[in-house]
C-alpha positions in Angstrom: 33.2 -209.5 116.9 35.6 -209.5 114.0 35.9 -205.8 113.6 34.4 -203.3 111.2 34.1 -204.3 107.6 36.6 -202.8 105.2 34.7 -201.2 102.3 36.1 -202.1 98.9 36.2 -199.2 96.5 35.0 -199.9 92.9 38.1 -198.4 91.4 41.0 -200.8 90.6 44.3 -200.6 88.8 45.1 -203.4 86.3 48.4 -204.3 84.6 48.8 -202.3 81.4 51.0 -204.0 78.7 51.4 -200.7 77.0 53.7 -199.4 79.7 57.0 -200.3 78.2 60.7 -199.3 78.5 63.6 -199.9 76.1 66.2 -202.4 77.3 69.6 -203.5 75.8 69.2 -206.7 73.8 72.2 -208.8 72.9 71.3 -211.7 70.6 72.5 -215.0 72.0 72.7 -213.9 75.6 69.2 -215.1 76.4 70.0 -218.7 75.3 70.7 -221.5 77.7 74.2 -221.7 76.4 75.4 -218.1 76.2 77.1 -217.3 72.9 76.8 -213.7 71.8 76.0 -213.2 68.2 76.7 -209.5 68.4 79.7 -209.3 66.0 77.9 -211.1 63.2 74.8 -208.9 63.6 76.8 -205.7 63.5 78.5 -206.9 60.3 75.2 -207.6 58.6 73.9 -204.1 59.6 77.1 -202.5 58.4 76.7 -204.1 54.9 73.3 -202.4 54.4 73.5 -199.6 51.8 73.0 -196.1 53.1 69.5 -195.7 51.6 68.3 -199.0 53.2 69.8 -198.1 56.6 68.2 -194.7 56.5 64.8 -196.2 55.6 65.0 -198.8 58.4 66.0 -196.2 61.0 63.2 -193.9 59.9 60.6 -196.6 60.0 61.8 -197.8 63.4 61.6 -194.3 64.9 58.2 -193.7 63.4 56.9 -197.0 64.8 58.3 -196.7 68.3 59.2 -193.0 68.9 55.8 -192.1 70.3 56.1 -194.8 73.0 59.5 -193.7 74.4 61.3 -190.6 75.5 64.6 -189.7 73.6 64.6 -192.9 71.6 67.4 -191.5 69.4 69.6 -191.0 72.5 68.8 -194.6 73.7 69.9 -196.0 70.3 73.1 -194.1 70.5 73.7 -195.3 74.1 73.1 -199.0 73.1 75.5 -198.6 70.2 78.2 -197.3 72.6 77.7 -200.4 74.7 78.5 -202.7 71.8 80.9 -200.5 69.7 83.9 -202.6 70.9 82.6 -205.3 68.6 82.6 -203.0 65.6 85.7 -203.8 63.4 85.9 -200.4 61.8 83.8 -198.1 63.9 85.1 -195.0 62.1 83.7 -196.3 58.8 80.1 -196.5 60.1 77.9 -193.5 59.3 76.0 -191.8 62.1 72.8 -193.4 60.6 74.3 -196.9 60.7 75.5 -196.4 64.2 72.1 -195.5 65.4 70.6 -198.4 63.5 73.0 -200.8 65.2 71.7 -199.4 68.5 68.1 -200.1 67.3 69.0 -203.7 66.6 70.5 -204.0 70.1 67.3 -202.7 71.7 63.9 -204.2 72.6 60.8 -203.2 74.4 60.0 -204.6 77.8 56.5 -204.4 79.3 57.2 -203.7 83.0 53.8 -204.8 84.3 52.6 -207.3 81.6 52.6 -210.2 84.1 51.3 -208.6 87.3 50.7 -205.4 89.3 50.5 -205.7 93.0 51.7 -204.8 96.6 51.1 -201.1 96.7 52.0 -198.6 99.4 50.7 -195.0 99.8 52.2 -191.8 101.0 51.2 -188.1 100.8 52.4 -186.7 97.4 55.1 -184.0 97.4 52.6 -181.7 95.4 49.5 -180.7 97.3 48.5 -177.8 95.1 45.2 -177.2 93.4 43.1 -179.4 95.7 39.7 -178.8 97.2 38.5 -179.1 100.7 38.9 -182.6 102.2 41.3 -183.8 99.5 44.7 -185.3 99.7 47.0 -186.1 96.8 48.9 -189.4 97.3 51.7 -191.2 95.7 51.1 -194.9 95.2 54.1 -197.2 94.8 53.5 -200.4 92.9 55.4 -203.7 92.4 55.2 -204.2 88.6 56.2 -207.6 87.2 57.1 -208.4 83.6 58.5 -211.2 81.5 60.7 -213.6 83.5 59.0 -212.5 86.8 61.3 -209.5 86.9 60.0 -206.9 89.4 60.6 -203.1 89.3 59.0 -200.2 91.2 56.5 -198.0 89.5 54.1 -195.3 90.7 50.6 -193.8 90.3 49.1 -190.6 91.6 45.7 -190.4 93.2 43.5 -187.9 95.0 41.6 -189.1 98.1 38.4 -187.3 99.2 36.3 -185.6 99.9 34.8 -188.5 101.9 35.5 -191.9 100.5 36.0 -190.7 96.9 39.3 -191.7 95.1 40.5 -190.6 91.7 43.6 -192.0 90.1 45.4 -189.8 87.6 46.0 -191.0 84.0 49.1 -193.3 83.8 49.7 -192.9 80.0 52.9 -191.5 78.5 56.4 -192.8 77.9 58.1 -194.4 80.9 61.6 -193.3 82.0 64.1 -195.4 83.8 66.1 -193.5 86.4 69.7 -192.6 85.4 72.6 -193.3 87.7 74.1 -190.2 89.3 76.9 -189.4 91.7 76.3 -190.4 95.3 78.1 -189.6 98.5 78.8 -193.0 100.1 78.7 -193.5 103.9 81.7 -195.0 105.6 79.6 -196.5 108.4 77.5 -198.4 105.9 80.7 -199.7 104.2 82.0 -200.8 107.6 78.7 -202.5 108.5 78.7 -204.4 105.1 82.3 -205.6 105.6 81.5 -206.7 109.1 78.4 -208.6 107.9 80.6 -210.3 105.3 83.1 -211.2 108.0 85.8 -209.2 106.2 88.1 -207.7 108.8 91.8 -207.5 107.9 94.6 -205.0 107.5 93.4 -204.0 104.0 89.9 -203.1 105.2 91.1 -201.4 108.3 93.5 -199.3 106.3 90.8 -198.3 103.8 88.2 -197.4 106.5 90.7 -195.4 108.4 91.6 -193.4 105.2 88.0 -192.7 104.1 86.1 -189.6 105.3 82.6 -190.1 106.8 81.1 -189.3 103.4 83.0 -189.9 100.1 82.5 -190.1 96.4 83.6 -192.8 94.0 86.8 -191.0 93.0 87.9 -190.7 96.6 87.2 -194.4 97.2 89.3 -195.4 94.2 92.1 -193.1 95.2 92.2 -194.7 98.7 92.3 -198.2 97.1 95.1 -197.0 94.7 97.2 -195.7 97.6 97.2 -199.0 99.5 100.7 -200.1 100.3 102.0 -202.9 98.0 103.0 -205.1 101.0 99.3 -205.2 102.1 98.1 -206.0 98.6 100.6 -208.8 98.2 99.2 -210.7 101.1 97.2 -213.8 100.1 93.9 -212.1 100.9 94.8 -208.8 99.2 93.1 -209.1 95.8 90.1 -210.9 97.3 89.6 -208.1 99.8 89.8 -205.5 97.1 87.0 -207.3 95.2 84.9 -207.4 98.4 85.5 -203.8 99.1 84.3 -202.8 95.6 81.3 -205.1 95.7 80.2 -203.8 99.1 80.7 -200.2 98.2 78.7 -200.7 94.9 75.6 -201.6 96.9 75.0 -197.9 97.5 74.0 -195.7 94.5 71.7 -192.9 93.4 69.3 -192.6 90.5 67.5 -189.5 89.2 64.7 -188.6 86.8 64.3 -185.5 84.6 62.3 -182.8 86.3 59.7 -182.7 83.6 58.6 -186.4 84.1 55.4 -187.1 85.9 55.6 -189.5 88.9 53.7 -192.2 87.1 56.3 -192.2 84.3 59.2 -193.0 86.6 60.5 -196.6 86.9 63.0 -197.7 89.5 64.7 -200.4 87.6 67.3 -202.9 88.9 70.7 -201.3 88.7 73.1 -203.6 90.7 73.9 -207.3 90.6 72.2 -207.8 94.0 68.8 -206.7 92.5 69.3 -208.0 89.0 66.3 -210.3 89.3 64.0 -207.8 90.9 63.2 -205.0 93.3 60.2 -206.2 95.3 57.6 -204.9 97.6 58.6 -201.3 98.3 57.2 -200.0 101.6 57.2 -196.2 101.4 56.7 -193.9 104.4 57.1 -190.1 104.9 59.7 -190.0 107.6 60.2 -187.0 109.9 62.9 -186.2 112.4 64.8 -183.0 113.5 66.2 -182.6 109.9 62.7 -182.4 108.4 60.6 -184.7 106.3 61.9 -187.2 103.7 60.5 -190.1 101.9 62.0 -193.4 102.9 61.3 -197.0 101.8 62.5 -200.5 102.1 62.4 -203.1 99.4 63.7 -206.6 98.7 66.6 -206.9 96.3 66.7 -210.3 94.5 69.6 -211.7 92.4 67.9 -214.9 91.4 69.2 -216.8 94.4 69.6 -214.5 97.4 67.5 -211.8 98.9 68.7 -208.6 100.6 67.0 -205.6 102.2 67.6 -202.2 100.7 66.8 -198.8 102.0 65.7 -195.9 99.8 65.5 -192.2 100.5 64.2 -189.2 98.5 63.3 -185.6 99.2 61.0 -185.3 96.2 60.4 -188.7 94.6 62.6 -187.7 91.7 66.1 -188.4 93.0 66.5 -191.6 95.0 69.5 -192.8 97.1 69.7 -196.5 97.6 71.7 -198.1 100.4 72.0 -201.6 101.8 70.5 -202.3 105.2 72.7 -204.3 107.5 72.3 -206.4 110.7 70.4 -209.4 112.0 67.1 -207.5 112.2 66.8 -207.1 108.4 67.9 -210.5 107.2 64.6 -211.4 105.6 61.8 -209.8 103.7 59.2 -207.5 105.1 61.1 -204.6 106.7 59.0 -201.5 107.4 60.3 -198.3 108.9 58.6 -196.3 111.6 57.6 -192.8 110.4 59.7 -191.0 113.1 62.1 -191.8 115.9 60.5 -193.2 119.0 62.3 -192.2 122.2 65.3 -191.3 120.2 65.4 -194.7 118.6 65.1 -195.5 114.8 62.8 -198.5 114.7 61.5 -200.9 112.1 59.1 -203.8 111.8 60.7 -207.0 110.5 60.3 -210.7 110.0 63.8 -211.9 110.5 62.8 -215.6 111.2 60.5 -215.7 108.2 57.3 -216.2 110.1 57.1 -213.7 113.1 56.5 -210.0 113.3 59.4 -208.4 115.2 60.7 -205.0 116.2 64.3 -204.1 115.4 66.3 -201.0 116.4 69.2 -199.3 114.5 72.4 -199.1 116.6 75.2 -196.6 116.4 77.1 -198.7 113.9 74.2 -198.6 111.4 73.2 -202.2 112.0 69.7 -203.3 112.8 69.7 -205.3 116.0 68.1 -208.7 116.7 64.4 -208.2 116.9 62.0 -208.3 119.8 59.0 -210.6 118.9 55.7 -208.8 118.6 53.3 -211.4 117.1 53.7 -215.0 116.1 51.4 -217.2 114.0 48.5 -218.2 116.3 45.1 -217.9 114.7 43.9 -220.3 112.0 44.0 -217.7 109.2 47.7 -217.0 109.9 49.3 -220.3 111.0 51.8 -220.5 108.2 53.4 -217.1 108.8 52.6 -213.5 109.7 54.2 -210.2 108.6 53.5 -206.5 108.3 51.6 -204.7 105.6 53.6 -201.5 105.7 55.0 -199.0 108.1 53.2 -198.4 111.4 50.6 -195.6 111.3 50.6 -193.2 114.3 47.2 -192.7 116.0 46.3 -191.2 119.4 45.6 -194.7 120.6 48.9 -196.2 119.5 50.8 -197.4 116.5 48.4 -199.1 114.1 50.2 -202.0 112.4 48.5 -203.7 109.4 49.5 -207.3 109.3 49.2 -210.2 106.8 48.7 -213.8 107.7 48.9 -216.9 105.6 46.5 -219.7 106.1 45.3 -223.0 104.4 46.0 -223.2 100.6 48.5 -220.3 101.1 45.6 -217.8 101.4 46.7 -214.3 102.4 44.5 -212.0 104.5 45.1 -208.7 106.3 44.7 -208.1 110.0 45.8 -205.4 112.5 47.7 -204.9 115.7 48.1 -201.8 118.0 51.4 -201.0 119.6 52.0 -198.8 122.6 52.9 -195.3 121.4 55.9 -194.9 123.6 56.9 -198.5 124.1 56.2 -200.2 120.7 57.6 -203.4 122.1 54.3 -203.8 123.8 51.2 -205.0 121.8 48.2 -203.4 123.4 45.4 -204.7 121.2 44.7 -207.0 118.2 41.9 -207.2 115.7 40.1 -210.5 116.2 40.1 -212.1 112.8 41.0 -210.5 109.5 40.2 -207.0 108.3 40.3 -207.9 104.6 40.3 -211.4 103.0 40.2 -212.5 99.4 36.6 -212.7 98.2 35.4 -214.2 95.0 36.4 -211.1 93.0 39.9 -211.2 94.5 41.0 -214.8 94.5 41.9 -215.4 90.8 45.1 -214.1 89.3 48.9 -214.5 88.8 49.2 -215.6 92.5 45.7 -216.7 93.5 44.0 -216.2 96.9 46.0 -213.2 98.1 45.3 -209.7 99.4 48.4 -207.9 100.4 49.5 -204.3 101.1 52.8 -202.6 101.6 51.3 -199.6 103.4 48.2 -197.4 103.9 47.6 -194.0 105.5 44.9 -192.1 107.4 43.0 -189.2 105.8 40.0 -187.5 107.4 39.5 -190.2 109.9 39.5 -193.0 107.3 42.2 -195.7 106.9 42.9 -195.9 103.2 44.3 -199.4 102.5 45.6 -200.1 99.0 46.0 -203.8 98.3 47.1 -206.2 95.7 44.5 -208.8 94.8 46.1 -212.0 93.7 48.8 -210.0 91.9 46.2 -209.4 89.2 45.1 -205.9 90.1 45.4 -203.2 92.8 42.3 -202.3 94.8 41.5 -199.8 97.5 39.6 -200.3 100.7 38.6 -197.9 103.5 37.6 -198.3 107.2 36.9 -195.7 109.9 40.0 -195.5 112.2 37.8 -195.0 115.3 35.8 -198.1 114.6 38.9 -200.1 113.9 40.5 -199.0 117.1 37.3 -199.6 119.1 37.1 -203.2 117.7 40.7 -203.8 118.7 40.2 -202.4 122.2 37.2 -204.6 122.8 39.4 -207.6 122.3 42.2 -206.5 124.6 42.4 -207.3 128.3 41.2 -204.4 130.4 44.8 -203.6 131.6 46.1 -203.3 128.1 43.2 -201.4 126.4 44.2 -198.2 124.6 44.0 -195.2 126.9 44.7 -197.2 130.1 
């Protein structure tokens, strides 16, 4: 037996090239040899007469204003970013300044190349629903020009039964704005330890900082460092590393009147400058109450790093680095609650094996315990998780992915002991969902992949990316899935024993 078939729903989400944001554009910086042409462009704009400048600005706003929120404000902001190149800034009229901002702007289609790797959690708003319905937030990896990934969202309603309705995704997109954040000293210490940076400067700074601190406090502590420490050969290099490590934590927020599907989590630090990939969202609950958490992969073009994300309402997000040997690769997924007082996560620290890692008292994720290694023919290249474990009466349901011949991705399942998740108590024989003829063609062919599903009314709802070309949804009865896994387990390990 290979388990119950996953029923594919007819509804799919496809990349929409109309979903665009406005980015800063500096002529020359996109060339192989960087040579900004900003100064010359500003001079040419400044020499336009007032009537021509007004006409050009009016035409630009008429053409693009309906596609973006606060386009005037964006043009002003982009002008401020390049105003240092304006020879006589005071001589420019307000219209010309805004037109300069328009010339230093361009549209970017966030999902023009691909849309994939969804995860699903209960939406913060459960109002105005009928019997058997659940509103969910769907996170999406959206990929645009240059293979640059960001995190987007959709809203859907599940039920009654196997019905799914996805809300309209139209309207101007909004990139989150950086806001003040209270940094954590323990995360700074963990980052310095991971970077093997332990000297008198770092020790002095950590000793002077409170457990939570803002940017002004951090800079004040650095400014108060004794000169005889800074004059040491490692002094300036250590200051740079302190600032770089501290900058890994930030917060971003969206206006209250934006809908979830209009919000875009866009790369905001050097570590994620080439993409924010594969967010795995989960609704996490402990003694302090529920909060949305997620992990994602930050990519700078050469290196990857795991980042954690927390939000009370999916409007303000706090981003922090994750530290330790357990999170040194892609595919980290948090448990939805502490287990036996421990904060746990699935991981793939060695690049090919599903492991279980635990957060220690120093905010470092410890070396993982191996749960499942490549073994069956459909997963011999590597295995990993497809999102956070889902709690059931029988155990922790873990959706997995495996990679087989021709780099073909399929989705399987494991069951972990509810109280001792280090123990695998059952496995699904074979794959739960594999690429069929409708799934196999796309930006990355022969792939079905998910970053997290949920259970509603006894059904496992599994969102999945199909060859990075579209996002589909599949369902399977949880009881049937557990039963199929139990049949494959040895009698001593079967759920309920």
